[in-house]
N, C-alpha and C positions, 0 to 999 in steps of 0.2 A: 517317515516324515511327510506330512501332508500340508504343513503350513504354507501359505502363499509365498512363492519365491520373491525374495527381496534382496537388495544389495547388502554388502558387508557393513555399510554405514547405518543401516536402518535400526537394528535392534539396540546397538549402543546409544543411539540418539534418543531412544525412548526414555532413558534414565537421565538425560541431560536437559530436557525441555518439556514443559507442559503445553507448548504451543501445539494446537490441533489444526491440521490442514485437512480440509474436506471440500468436496464438490458434489452438488446435487443437480442432476439434469432431468428435465421433464421432456418426454417424447410423446407428443400428442398423437391422436389417431389419424390426424390429417398430415402427419409427417413433419410438422414443425417441431423444432428443438429449442427449449428454453433452459438457460442456466438460472437456477433459483438462488437468489441471495438469502441464504437461511440465517436465522437468528438463534436457532436451537434445534434440538432433535437428537435422535439416537437410532441405532440399528441393533435389534436383539436377535441372537442366534441361539437356537435350542435344539439339540439333537433329539430330545424327547418329545418334541411337538410335531404334529402332523405336517404343519407348514413351518419349515425350519427357520425362516427369516421373516421378520416384520420390521417396519420402519415407521417412525413418526417424525415429521419435519415441521418446524415453525418458521414462518416467513412474514414479512411486513407487506408483501406484494398482494394487495386485495384484488388485482386484476386476474388472479388465478381462480377466483370464485366464479363458477359458470353462472351467467345471467340470462343467456338466451338459449334457444334450442340448438343453435349451431355450436355455442360454447359447450353445452352439455355433450353433444355428439363428439366433440374433439377431446373432452376430458375423461368421460367414463370409458374405461378400457385403455386409457393412456398408461405409460410406464415410466417409472422412476429408475434412474441409474445413479448409484451412490458410491463414491470412492472416498477414502480417508487415509491419512498417513502422517508423515512428519515434515516439518519445515526445518531445513538445515541452517537457516539464518544467513545464507550466502546468496539468497535470491533463487534457490532451487527447492523443490519439494519432491517427495516420493510418495505417490498415492497407490493404494491397492484397492481392488473392487470389494465392496461389501454386499453387493447384490443388485439384481434387477427385479423390480417390484411392479405388480399391477396396482395402479392407483385406485383405491377403493373408497377413500373418504376425503372430502374437501369441506372445511368448516371454518367459519370466522365471521367477524363483523365486516359487512361489505363496504363500509365507509372507512373505518378506523383500523381494522385489523386487530390483532394479528390473525393470520390464516394458518390452520393446521392441516397438513396432508398426512394421510395414512395409507400404507401399502403392505402387500404380502408378496412373498417370493412366488415364482412361477408354478410351484406345485398346486397353488390354489386354483389355477385354470383347469388342471386335470381333475381335482377332487370335486369341483363344481359341475363338471361335465358328466353327470351321473348317467348310468346306463338307462336308456329308454326301451331297450329290448334285451333279452338274455344275451350275455356276452361270453363267448367261449375262447379260452386261451390254450394254446398247445405249442409244441415245438421245443425250443430251448429257452433257458432263462433270459438271455440277452434279447433274443428275437421277440419273445412275448412281451417283455418290458418295453422294448422299442415300439412295438405296435400300439401299446396302450398310451404311451407318451405322445407319439405323433398323431394319434387319433384326435387329440385335443390341441396339439401345437405342431402343425405341419412344419417340417424343416428344423425342428428342435435339435440341438447338438447333444449327442449322447456319447459318453465315454465309459468304457468298461475296463476294469483292471482285474476281473475275476476269471477263473477257468470256467468256461461255459459248459453247461450240461443240460441234458434233456429233462423235461418236466412232464408229469402226468397231465392229461387234459382236465381243465377245470372250467365250469360254467358259473357265472355270477348272475344273480337275478336282477330284474328291473329295479331301479333305484339304488343299485349297488354303487359303492364308491370306487372309482377306477384307481385312485392313488393308493387306497388300502390294498387293492388287488396287486398293484406294482410291488408293494412291500411284501406281500404274501409270496409272490413268485420269487423275489430276491432272497427270501429266507432259505429257499432250497439250496442256495449257493453260499450260505452263511454271510450274505451281503445285505447292505442297505442301499437305498437310492435317495439322493438328495440333489438339490439345485445349489451349486456353489456360487461364490461371489461374482463369477463371470457370467452367470445365467446358464451354465452348462450342467446337464443332468449327469451325475456320476454314479456308477454302479461299483461299489467297493466293499471290502471287508473292513471291520474295525481293527486297527492295529493292536497288537498285544503289548500292554504296558510293560511287561517284564522283559521284552526283547527289543523294544523300539527305542532308538536314540532320542533323548529329549531335544526338542526344537528350541527351547527357550528356558533360561534360568531366571526364576523370580526370587530374588534374594533381598533380605532385609539389610539395613545398614547403609553406609555411605556408598553412593554409586549404584545402589540397588533400586528395584522398582516395586518392592513389596510394601503394601500399606497396612493390611491387617488380615488375619485368618482365623477360621474356626474349624473345629472338628466335631463330629457328632455321629451317633449310631442309633439305629432304631430297627426293630424287628417287624414293624408293621408292613405288611405286603411284601415281605422278603422271603424268597424261596431259594433253596440251595440245590435244587434239581429241577430239570425240565424233561418230561417225557414227550417226545415228538412222534406222531404217528401219521402214517399215510395209508389210505385204503381207496383204491381207484378201480372200481368195477369196469369202467369204460375201457381202460387200457389192458384189462385182463391180467394185471399183476397181482401177486399175493400181498396181503397186508404186511407192512414193515413198520418198525419202530426203533427208537434209540433213546436211552436214558442218559442225559448228561448231568453230572453232579459236580459240586465243588470238591475237587480232589486235593486241595492244598491244605496240608495238616496245620499250617500256620494261620489259616483263615478262621475268623470267628464263626463262619457259617460252614465249616468243614462238614461234609456229608456224614462222616463217621465220628463226629465230635459231639460235644455237649449240646450244641444247638438242636440236634435231632435231625430227622429226615423229613423235609417239608417240600414235596414235589409240586410243581405246576405242570399244566398239560397244554399241548398245542397239537392241532391236527389240520391237515390240508391234503386234498386229493392231488396236489402238485407233487407231493412226496411219494416217489415210487421206488426208491432204493434206500438201503440202510445209510449210505453216504449222505443222501439228501436229508434224511431224518437227523443224522449226526450234525450236519451243518446247521439245520434249523434249531435243534436243541441247544447247541453251544451258543448260537447267536442270542436266543431268548434268555439263556442263563445269565448272560452279561447284564441284561436289563433287570431281571428279577433279583439279582444280588446287589445291584448298584446302591440302593439306599442304605445298606448296612455299613459301607465303608466309604463315606463321602468326605470330601474336604472342600470348603468354600473359602475363598480369599479374595482380596482386592489388590490390584496393582495399578501402576500407571498404564494407560490404554495401549493395547497392541492390536491394531485392526487386521494384522496379517494372520491371526490365529484361525484355525478351523476346528470344529468338533472332532474329537478323536486324537488331536495332537497330544503328545506326552510332554509334560513340563517337569522341570526340577525346581522344587520349592525349598528355599532355605529360610526357616523361621528365625525370629530374633534370638532364640536360645541356641542356634546353631543346628537344630534338628533338620535333617534333610529327608524329603519325601519325593516320590514320583507321583504325579497326578495326571489323569487323563481327562481332557476337557469335555464337558457335557454342554455347557451353556455360557454365554457372556453377552454383555451389552456394551456397544461402542458408542461413547458420546461424540457428537459432531461439533461441539464447542468446548472451549477450555474449561477446566474445573470440574468436569463430570467424573463420577466414580466409575470404576471398571470392575464390577463383580464377576468372578469366574466360578461357576459351579462345576464339579468334577464327577465323573463316573465312578472312579475308584482312586484310592490313595494307598501307596505302599511305601514302606521304609526304603530309603536309598542308602545302601551301604557305601 
């Protein structure tokens, strides 16, 4: 369970009211803090994107458009903090964080408005800070990732939930992407790294949909939050095996590898089934043990199989979700499925749709 912690009142309230409670705060580079009275906007969260969270905010406040050099200095590099949740109708609200964003775009009519603000979550600071000299990483998974993140964001909060392990030394060339380097190192521990709604960098493994307790039930019918759903399958770009290899001459270790395959006989992409054997390949000098290769191969296999067993549906908005959360979906015909969240978009005003894309979908007995 990685859904953001909420009170016992929160999830039931989602089905009772379409009232959206949200707050947008602008933190300028000069330290001033402004609460933005927004008239629209949304936050999109996508596990499959390099930058996991993006936001778009609409406001009538034309004073937010920088007009002077000092305005520009205070605006570019500023940050947005967005929270959203439910209004209980008794004068209280419960809000959860949707992200801390670097403000990248400010656009609008300077006299009449409206003004549109656009931002990206803090991973963008790391990916934009490209290597200007060869960069060498070594040590352990957590220490190497921490060094890369704090290189660009000193004082960044980093939380790890994985078993740390040694990696082979790896050097990236000039112009290399530090955030891609972070993900490559994390793969040695079967992990991913992302910036959560609180602006904290989290090193974690993806929960197993078959053994993880669902955090939310999306049901059709009276009292439910289900709106509509679709299912589809495609074999384009879908692999049912990943061979991960590591060869690190600098560390003096022998080459290692591991082939992870879809070993579920009930899966349409079963390795020994009619789908055939379709391997993908991944290599990194950070992989110096069979265990590290195993972790990386299994992590990559989740992504390469994902498009074959997806389910996409819409519900009433739930801003407390996180990618990787497992949901129980009950369709109008009573069919039950377990879905693992891949992406969603949270509207910041009433009436917006809440589409949820999933990594995988399994029947729920």
